C-alpha positions as CSV (number, residue, x, y, z in Angstrom):
1,M,121.3,51.0,110.8
2,I,117.8,49.9,110.1
3,G,118.6,46.4,111.4
4,T,119.6,47.7,114.8
5,W,116.3,49.7,114.9
6,E,114.3,46.6,113.9
7,K,115.9,44.5,116.7
8,Q,115.2,47.2,119.3
9,V,111.5,47.4,118.2
10,K,111.3,43.6,118.3
11,S,112.8,43.6,121.8
12,L,110.5,46.3,122.9
13,L,107.4,44.4,121.4
14,Q,108.6,41.3,123.3
15,A,108.9,43.1,126.5
16,C,105.4,44.6,126.2
17,A,104.0,41.2,125.3
18,H,105.7,39.6,128.4
19,I,104.3,42.5,130.7
20,S,100.8,42.0,129.1
21,N,100.8,38.3,129.7
22,H,101.9,38.7,133.3
23,L,99.2,41.3,133.9
24,D,96.5,38.9,132.4
25,Y,97.8,36.1,134.6
26,T,97.8,38.3,137.8
27,K,94.4,39.5,137.0
28,A,93.0,36.1,136.6
29,S,94.7,34.6,139.7
30,R,93.6,37.7,141.8
31,K,90.0,37.2,140.6
32,A,90.0,33.7,142.2
33,D,91.4,35.1,145.4
34,D,89.0,38.0,145.5
35,E,86.1,35.6,144.9
36,W,87.2,33.4,147.6
37,L,87.6,36.3,150.1
38,E,84.1,37.7,149.2
39,T,82.6,34.4,150.1
40,Q,84.5,34.1,153.2
41,L,83.3,37.5,154.3
42,R,79.7,36.8,153.4
43,I,79.9,33.6,155.6
44,I,81.2,35.2,158.7
45,G,79.3,38.5,158.1
46,P,76.2,39.4,160.0
47,V,72.9,37.6,158.9
48,A,70.3,39.6,160.8
49,P,68.1,41.6,158.6
50,D,68.9,45.0,160.3
51,A,72.7,44.2,160.5
52,D,75.1,46.8,158.9
53,A,77.0,44.0,157.0
54,S,80.2,45.0,158.7
55,V,82.7,42.4,159.7
56,P,84.6,42.7,162.9
57,A,88.3,43.8,162.5
58,S,89.4,40.7,164.4
59,Q,87.8,38.6,161.6
60,L,89.2,40.8,158.8
61,N,92.7,40.6,160.2
62,K,93.2,36.9,159.6
63,Y,92.6,37.4,155.8
64,F,95.3,40.1,155.3
65,R,98.4,38.2,156.4
């Protein structure tokens, strides 16, 4: 009976490790995407000192496809 529990616990730990690894990978890959998008929005955003730093919807739309 203990052998069955040990196998189930090991399976559960492996599943948790797999999920954790996937989340770490996703976080790292999304960080690069977010940094790229942030840079692009800074480039196309208003440069005037009194500008409200908003980006037109027509410009934003192309980044969310």
